[in-house]
C-alpha positions in Angstrom: -216.0 67.9 4.9 -214.1 67.7 1.6 -214.9 65.4 -1.3 -214.4 65.3 -5.1 -218.0 66.4 -5.7 -217.7 69.4 -3.4 -214.3 70.4 -4.9 -215.6 70.0 -8.5 -218.3 72.6 -7.7 -216.1 74.9 -5.7 -213.0 74.8 -8.0 -214.4 74.0 -11.5 -211.1 74.8 -13.3 -208.9 72.6 -11.2 -207.6 69.3 -12.6 -208.9 66.0 -11.2 -205.4 65.2 -10.0 -205.2 68.4 -8.0 -208.7 67.8 -6.6 -207.6 64.4 -5.4 -204.6 66.0 -3.7 -206.8 68.5 -2.0 -209.1 65.7 -0.7 -206.1 64.0 0.9 -204.9 67.3 2.3 -208.3 68.0 4.0 -208.2 64.5 5.4 -204.8 65.3 6.9 -206.0 68.5 8.5 -208.9 66.6 10.1 -206.6 63.9 11.3 -204.1 66.2 12.9 -206.3 69.1 13.9 -207.0 68.0 17.5 -203.3 67.7 18.3 -202.1 70.8 16.5 -205.0 73.2 16.4 -204.6 73.8 12.7 -208.0 75.5 12.2 -210.9 76.1 14.6 -213.2 73.2 15.1 -216.1 75.3 13.9 -214.3 75.9 10.6 -213.7 72.2 9.9 -217.1 72.0 8.2 -216.3 75.0 6.0 -212.7 74.1 5.2 -213.4 74.2 1.4 -215.2 77.6 1.1 -213.4 79.4 3.9 -209.8 78.1 3.5 -209.3 76.2 0.2 -211.3 78.6 -2.0 -209.7 81.6 -0.3 -206.3 80.2 -1.1 -207.2 79.4 -4.6 -208.6 82.8 -5.4 -205.9 84.7 -3.6 -202.9 83.0 -5.3 -204.2 84.0 -8.7 -202.0 87.1 -8.1 -199.1 84.8 -8.9 -200.5 83.9 -12.3 -197.9 86.1 -14.1 -195.0 84.1 -12.7 -193.1 81.6 -14.7 -190.6 78.8 -13.8 -187.7 81.3 -13.7 -189.3 83.2 -10.8 -187.5 83.2 -7.4 -189.0 80.9 -4.6 -192.3 82.1 -3.2 -192.3 82.2 0.6 -195.4 81.6 2.7 -194.9 83.5 6.0 -196.7 82.0 9.0 -197.8 79.1 6.9 -199.3 77.2 9.8 -201.9 74.8 8.3 -200.5 75.3 4.8 -203.2 77.7 3.5 -202.2 79.2 1.0 -198.7 77.6 0.6 -199.7 74.0 0.1 -202.6 74.9 -2.2 -200.2 77.1 -4.3 -197.7 74.3 -4.5 -200.3 71.8 -5.8 -201.6 74.3 -8.4 -198.2 75.6 -9.5 -195.8 72.7 -9.7 -193.5 74.9 -11.8 -192.8 77.2 -8.9 -190.8 76.6 -5.7 -192.3 77.4 -2.3 -190.7 77.9 1.1 -193.2 77.6 4.0 -192.1 79.4 7.2 -193.7 78.9 10.6 -192.3 79.3 14.1 -194.6 76.7 15.7 -192.6 73.5 15.5 -195.7 71.3 15.5 -197.2 73.1 12.6 -193.8 73.0 10.7 -193.9 69.2 11.2 -197.4 69.1 9.9 -196.3 71.0 6.8 -193.6 68.4 6.2 -196.1 65.6 6.6 -198.5 67.3 4.2 -196.0 67.9 1.3 -194.6 64.4 1.7 -198.1 62.8 1.7 -199.2 64.8 -1.3 -196.0 64.0 -3.2 -194.9 67.6 -3.6 -191.3 68.1 -4.7 -191.5 71.9 -4.9 -191.9 72.6 -1.2 -189.4 73.3 1.5 -190.3 74.0 5.2 -188.4 76.5 7.3 -189.2 76.0 11.0 -188.6 79.4 12.7 -189.4 83.1 12.7 -189.2 85.2 9.5 -186.8 87.3 11.5 -184.4 84.3 11.4 -184.2 84.5 7.7 -181.1 86.3 6.3 -181.2 89.9 5.1 -182.9 90.4 1.7 -183.5 86.6 1.5 -186.9 87.0 -0.1 -188.2 88.7 -3.2 -191.7 87.1 -3.4 -193.9 86.1 -0.5 -197.5 85.7 0.7 -199.1 85.5 4.1 -202.6 84.7 5.1 -202.8 84.8 8.9 -199.4 85.7 10.4 -200.0 89.1 12.0 -201.7 92.5 11.6 -200.2 94.7 9.0 -198.1 97.0 11.3 -196.4 94.1 13.0 -196.0 92.2 9.8 -194.3 95.0 8.0 -191.9 95.5 10.9 -190.9 91.9 11.1 -190.6 91.4 7.4 -188.5 94.5 6.7 -185.1 92.8 7.0 -185.8 89.6 5.1 -187.6 91.1 2.1 -185.2 92.7 -0.3 -185.7 96.1 -2.0 -188.1 95.5 -4.9 -189.6 92.4 -3.2 -193.3 91.9 -2.9 -195.5 90.3 -0.2 -199.1 89.5 -0.9 -201.2 89.6 2.3 -204.6 87.8 2.5 -206.8 90.1 4.5 -210.4 90.6 5.7 -212.5 93.7 5.6 -210.6 95.4 8.5 -207.4 95.6 6.5 -207.7 99.4 6.1 -208.0 99.8 9.9 -204.8 97.8 10.3 -203.1 99.9 7.7 -204.1 103.1 9.4 -202.3 101.9 12.6 -198.9 101.8 10.9 -196.5 104.4 11.9 -195.8 107.0 9.1 -192.1 106.0 9.1 -193.1 102.5 7.9 -194.0 103.9 4.5 -190.5 105.0 4.0 -189.8 101.3 3.5 -193.0 100.0 2.1 -195.6 100.9 -0.5 -198.9 99.2 0.2 -202.0 98.9 -2.0 -205.0 96.6 -2.4 -204.7 94.6 -5.7 -207.6 92.1 -5.6 -210.9 91.6 -3.8 -213.4 88.8 -3.8 -216.1 87.1 -1.8 -216.0 83.6 -0.4 -218.8 81.1 -0.8 -218.9 80.5 3.0 -221.9 81.0 5.2 -221.1 84.7 5.8 -220.0 85.4 2.2 -216.8 86.9 3.7 -215.2 89.7 1.8 -211.5 89.1 1.2 -208.7 91.3 -0.1 -205.2 90.8 -1.4 -202.9 93.6 -0.2 -199.6 94.1 -2.0 -196.6 95.3 0.1 -193.7 96.4 -2.0 -190.3 97.0 -0.3 -189.1 100.3 -1.6 -186.1 101.2 0.6 
Protein backbone atom coordinates (compact mmCIF):
# COMPACT_ATOMS: atom_id res chain seq x y z
CA UNK A 1 0.00 0.00 0.00
CA UNK A 2 2.62 2.56 1.08
CA UNK A 3 6.32 1.97 1.71
CA UNK A 4 9.55 3.95 1.58
CA UNK A 5 10.45 2.63 -1.89
CA UNK A 6 7.07 3.63 -3.34
CA UNK A 7 7.23 7.06 -1.70
CA UNK A 8 10.79 7.68 -2.83
CA UNK A 9 9.64 7.20 -6.43
CA UNK A 10 6.38 9.15 -6.08
CA UNK A 11 7.79 12.03 -4.01
CA UNK A 12 11.47 12.29 -4.95
CA UNK A 13 12.00 15.71 -3.37
CA UNK A 14 10.62 14.79 0.04
CA UNK A 15 12.96 14.17 2.99
CA UNK A 16 13.45 10.69 4.42
CA UNK A 17 11.92 11.90 7.71
CA UNK A 18 8.74 13.05 5.96
CA UNK A 19 8.53 9.83 3.96
CA UNK A 20 8.69 7.88 7.21
CA UNK A 21 5.82 9.97 8.60
CA UNK A 22 3.78 9.31 5.47
CA UNK A 23 4.29 5.55 5.81
CA UNK A 24 2.97 5.72 9.38
CA UNK A 25 0.09 7.90 8.23
CA UNK A 26 -0.92 5.41 5.52
CA UNK A 27 -0.74 2.60 8.09
CA UNK A 28 -3.14 4.56 10.32
CA UNK A 29 -5.57 5.03 7.43
CA UNK A 30 -5.55 1.31 6.72
CA UNK A 31 -6.05 0.51 10.42
CA UNK A 32 -8.99 2.85 10.97
CA UNK A 33 -10.61 2.76 7.53
CA UNK A 34 -13.09 -0.04 8.21
CA UNK A 35 -14.47 1.75 11.25
CA UNK A 36 -14.45 5.28 9.89
CA UNK A 37 -14.76 4.95 6.09
CA UNK A 38 -11.85 7.34 5.55
CA UNK A 39 -11.40 6.40 1.89
CA UNK A 40 -13.11 3.87 -0.37
CA UNK A 41 -11.80 0.33 -0.10
CA UNK A 42 -10.99 0.33 -3.80
CA UNK A 43 -8.77 3.39 -3.29
CA UNK A 44 -6.67 1.80 -0.55
CA UNK A 45 -4.33 0.28 -3.13
CA UNK A 46 -3.89 3.71 -4.74
CA UNK A 47 -3.59 5.83 -1.62
CA UNK A 48 -0.17 7.15 -2.71
CA UNK A 49 -0.92 8.23 -6.33
CA UNK A 50 -4.56 9.19 -5.76
CA UNK A 51 -4.45 10.90 -2.36
CA UNK A 52 -0.89 11.53 -1.20
CA UNK A 53 0.51 12.77 -4.51
CA UNK A 54 -2.61 14.87 -5.11
CA UNK A 55 -2.11 16.55 -1.74
CA UNK A 56 1.62 17.03 -2.35
CA UNK A 57 1.14 18.64 -5.76
CA UNK A 58 -1.84 20.74 -4.72
CA UNK A 59 -0.30 22.29 -1.63
CA UNK A 60 2.50 23.72 -3.72
CA UNK A 61 0.23 26.75 -4.09
CA UNK A 62 1.27 27.50 -0.49
CA UNK A 63 4.96 27.68 -1.40
CA UNK A 64 5.08 31.47 -1.14
CA UNK A 65 3.94 31.47 2.51
CA UNK A 66 6.39 32.05 5.33
CA UNK A 67 6.21 31.47 9.08
CA UNK A 68 4.40 34.80 9.57
CA UNK A 69 1.39 33.61 7.56
CA UNK A 70 -1.96 33.18 9.32
CA UNK A 71 -3.14 29.62 10.10
CA UNK A 72 -4.17 27.57 7.09
CA UNK A 73 -7.57 25.90 7.48
CA UNK A 74 -8.43 22.58 5.86
CA UNK A 75 -12.21 22.60 5.43
CA UNK A 76 -13.82 19.16 5.48
CA UNK A 77 -10.47 17.59 6.27
CA UNK A 78 -11.92 14.10 6.83
CA UNK A 79 -9.03 11.69 6.28
CA UNK A 80 -6.41 14.44 6.52
CA UNK A 81 -5.73 14.88 2.81
CA UNK A 82 -4.40 17.50 2.24
CA UNK A 83 -4.15 18.98 5.78
CA UNK A 84 -1.97 16.32 7.41
CA UNK A 85 0.27 16.12 4.36
CA UNK A 86 0.70 19.90 4.38
CA UNK A 87 1.51 19.89 8.10
CA UNK A 88 4.24 17.28 7.59
CA UNK A 89 5.82 19.16 4.70
CA UNK A 90 5.43 22.66 6.17
CA UNK A 91 6.30 22.48 9.89
CA UNK A 92 6.79 26.26 9.80
CA UNK A 93 3.06 26.85 9.20
CA UNK A 94 0.07 26.22 11.48
CA UNK A 95 -2.93 24.23 10.27
CA UNK A 96 -6.49 23.98 11.56
CA UNK A 97 -8.34 20.89 10.33
CA UNK A 98 -12.13 21.24 10.32
CA UNK A 99 -14.57 18.35 9.99
CA UNK A 100 -18.14 17.92 11.18
CA UNK A 101 -17.90 14.11 11.41
CA UNK A 102 -16.87 13.45 15.02
CA UNK A 103 -15.25 10.11 14.19
CA UNK A 104 -13.09 11.65 11.48
CA UNK A 105 -12.17 14.53 13.80
CA UNK A 106 -10.99 11.92 16.32
CA UNK A 107 -8.95 10.21 13.60
CA UNK A 108 -7.29 13.53 12.75
CA UNK A 109 -6.32 13.94 16.40
CA UNK A 110 -4.90 10.41 16.47
CA UNK A 111 -2.98 11.08 13.25
CA UNK A 112 -1.28 14.31 14.27
CA UNK A 113 -0.43 12.88 17.69
CA UNK A 114 0.99 9.66 16.21
CA UNK A 115 3.06 11.61 13.69
CA UNK A 116 4.36 14.04 16.31
CA UNK A 117 2.94 17.14 14.63
CA UNK A 118 2.89 20.20 16.85
CA UNK A 119 1.52 22.55 14.17
CA UNK A 120 -1.97 21.04 13.90
CA UNK A 121 -5.25 21.83 15.65
CA UNK A 122 -8.53 19.99 15.02
CA UNK A 123 -11.90 21.75 15.04
CA UNK A 124 -14.77 19.23 15.22
CA UNK A 125 -17.77 20.93 13.65
CA UNK A 126 -19.15 22.71 10.60
CA UNK A 127 -17.30 25.59 8.99
CA UNK A 128 -20.48 27.57 9.60
CA UNK A 129 -19.70 27.25 13.32
CA UNK A 130 -16.52 29.28 12.88
CA UNK A 131 -16.71 32.96 13.75
CA UNK A 132 -17.19 35.66 11.14
CA UNK A 133 -14.01 36.41 9.18
CA UNK A 134 -12.10 33.78 11.20
CA UNK A 135 -10.12 32.58 8.21
CA UNK A 136 -7.81 34.27 5.71
CA UNK A 137 -6.21 31.14 4.21
CA UNK A 138 -7.82 27.77 3.58
CA UNK A 139 -7.90 24.72 1.35
CA UNK A 140 -10.47 22.02 0.79
CA UNK A 141 -10.24 18.80 -1.17
CA UNK A 142 -13.57 17.05 -0.90
CA UNK A 143 -16.01 19.01 1.22
CA UNK A 144 -18.72 20.07 -1.25
CA UNK A 145 -19.45 21.19 -4.82
CA UNK A 146 -18.38 24.78 -5.51
CA UNK A 147 -21.84 26.43 -5.19
CA UNK A 148 -22.53 24.96 -1.76
CA UNK A 149 -18.98 25.49 -0.60
CA UNK A 150 -18.95 29.19 -1.46
CA UNK A 151 -22.28 29.68 0.30
CA UNK A 152 -21.16 27.92 3.48
CA UNK A 153 -17.72 29.54 3.57
CA UNK A 154 -18.91 33.09 2.97
CA UNK A 155 -19.20 34.13 6.62
CA UNK A 156 -16.04 32.54 8.03
CA UNK A 157 -13.65 33.70 5.27
CA UNK A 158 -12.74 37.35 5.71
CA UNK A 159 -12.53 39.87 2.86
CA UNK A 160 -9.22 39.30 1.10
CA UNK A 161 -9.12 35.69 2.28
CA UNK A 162 -8.32 32.87 -0.14
CA UNK A 163 -9.50 29.28 -0.33
CA UNK A 164 -7.78 26.77 -2.62
CA UNK A 165 -10.13 24.01 -3.78
CA UNK A 166 -8.78 20.68 -5.05
CA UNK A 167 -11.04 19.74 -7.95
CA UNK A 168 -11.48 17.23 -10.76
CA UNK A 169 -12.24 17.93 -14.40
CA UNK A 170 -15.89 18.81 -13.68
CA UNK A 171 -14.97 21.96 -11.76
CA UNK A 172 -16.17 24.23 -14.56
CA UNK A 173 -19.58 22.55 -14.52
CA UNK A 174 -19.81 23.13 -10.77
CA UNK A 175 -18.82 26.75 -11.25
CA UNK A 176 -21.48 27.29 -13.90
CA UNK A 177 -24.12 26.20 -11.37
CA UNK A 178 -23.31 29.10 -9.00
CA UNK A 179 -25.88 31.85 -8.80
CA UNK A 180 -24.70 35.14 -10.37
CA UNK A 181 -25.05 36.85 -6.97
CA UNK A 182 -22.32 34.61 -5.57
CA UNK A 183 -19.74 36.45 -7.66
CA UNK A 184 -20.53 39.66 -5.81
CA UNK A 185 -18.68 38.03 -2.92
CA UNK A 186 -16.17 35.73 -4.59
CA UNK A 187 -13.65 35.89 -7.43
CA UNK A 188 -12.90 32.40 -8.73
CA UNK A 189 -10.10 31.24 -11.04
CA UNK A 190 -8.07 28.13 -11.77
CA UNK A 191 -4.43 28.57 -10.71
CA UNK A 192 -2.86 25.12 -11.14
CA UNK A 193 -3.46 21.92 -13.09
CA UNK A 194 -1.70 18.58 -13.07
CA UNK A 195 -2.18 14.85 -13.66
CA UNK A 196 -1.94 12.12 -11.05
CA UNK A 197 0.13 8.96 -11.53
CA UNK A 198 -2.92 6.79 -10.74
CA UNK A 199 -4.47 4.19 -13.03
CA UNK A 200 -6.68 6.72 -14.79
CA UNK A 201 -4.08 9.53 -14.93
CA UNK A 202 -6.71 11.75 -13.32
CA UNK A 203 -6.68 15.43 -14.20
CA UNK A 204 -6.67 17.70 -11.16
CA UNK A 205 -7.11 21.45 -10.75
CA UNK A 206 -6.54 23.95 -7.96
CA UNK A 207 -9.27 26.60 -7.97
CA UNK A 208 -8.59 29.81 -6.06
CA UNK A 209 -11.61 31.47 -4.44
CA UNK A 210 -10.89 35.02 -3.30
CA UNK A 211 -13.36 36.71 -0.93
CA UNK A 212 -13.92 40.18 -2.38
CA UNK A 213 -16.88 41.62 -0.45
